[in-house]
C-alpha positions as a LaTeX table, in Angstrom:
\begin{tabular}{lrrr}
\hline
Residue & $x$ (\AA) & $y$ (\AA) & $z$ (\AA) \\
\hline
Met1 & $-0.17$ & $-0.55$ & $-0.95$ \\
Arg2 & 1.34 & 3.58 & $-1.00$ \\
Glu3 & 1.90 & 5.77 & 1.84 \\
Val4 & 0.09 & 8.94 & 0.41 \\
Met5 & $-3.65$ & 8.70 & 1.18 \\
Thr6 & $-5.49$ & 10.13 & $-1.54$ \\
Lys7 & $-8.85$ & 12.57 & $-1.71$ \\
Ser8 & $-10.85$ & 9.08 & $-3.74$ \\
Met9 & $-8.79$ & 6.48 & $-1.03$ \\
Ala10 & $-10.32$ & 8.57 & 1.93 \\
Arg11 & $-13.77$ & 9.11 & 0.31 \\
Asn12 & $-14.18$ & 4.85 & 0.11 \\
Ile13 & $-13.19$ & 4.92 & 3.54 \\
Phe14 & $-15.57$ & 7.60 & 4.68 \\
Tyr15 & $-19.08$ & 5.86 & 2.55 \\
Gly16 & $-17.50$ & 2.36 & 3.54 \\
Gly17 & $-17.59$ & 2.97 & 7.01 \\
Ser18 & $-20.82$ & 5.10 & 7.17 \\
Leu19 & $-22.72$ & 2.80 & 5.61 \\
Phe20 & $-21.35$ & $-0.36$ & 6.99 \\
Phe21 & $-22.19$ & 1.62 & 11.08 \\
Ile22 & $-25.94$ & 2.54 & 9.80 \\
Leu23 & $-26.34$ & $-1.19$ & 9.22 \\
Ile24 & $-25.76$ & $-1.96$ & 12.38 \\
Phe25 & $-27.47$ & 1.11 & 14.02 \\
Val26 & $-30.51$ & $-0.22$ & 12.05 \\
Gly27 & $-29.92$ & $-4.15$ & 12.21 \\
Leu28 & $-30.16$ & $-3.25$ & 16.32 \\
Thr29 & $-32.94$ & $-0.94$ & 16.51 \\
Ala30 & $-35.03$ & $-4.09$ & 14.51 \\
Gln31 & $-33.90$ & $-5.80$ & 17.00 \\
Ser32 & $-34.51$ & $-3.91$ & 19.53 \\
His33 & $-38.44$ & $-2.79$ & 18.41 \\
Arg34 & $-39.18$ & $-6.49$ & 17.47 \\
Tyr35 & $-37.98$ & $-7.69$ & 21.47 \\
Ile36 & $-40.60$ & $-4.81$ & 22.87 \\
Val37 & $-43.35$ & $-6.14$ & 19.95 \\
Lys38 & $-42.94$ & $-9.42$ & 21.64 \\
Glu39 & $-41.45$ & $-10.40$ & 24.98 \\
Ser40 & $-42.10$ & $-7.18$ & 26.94 \\
Thr41 & $-45.50$ & $-6.58$ & 28.45 \\
\hline
\end{tabular}
């Protein structure tokens, strides 16, 4: 890997990380909603 990070590399890392955390957040939100509806009183 090169020592220099280009703008496109930085942009790809930023978008990839953002997408990853958004997917985790949506998944945890859906799991919590499902738990509240089915398990809790």
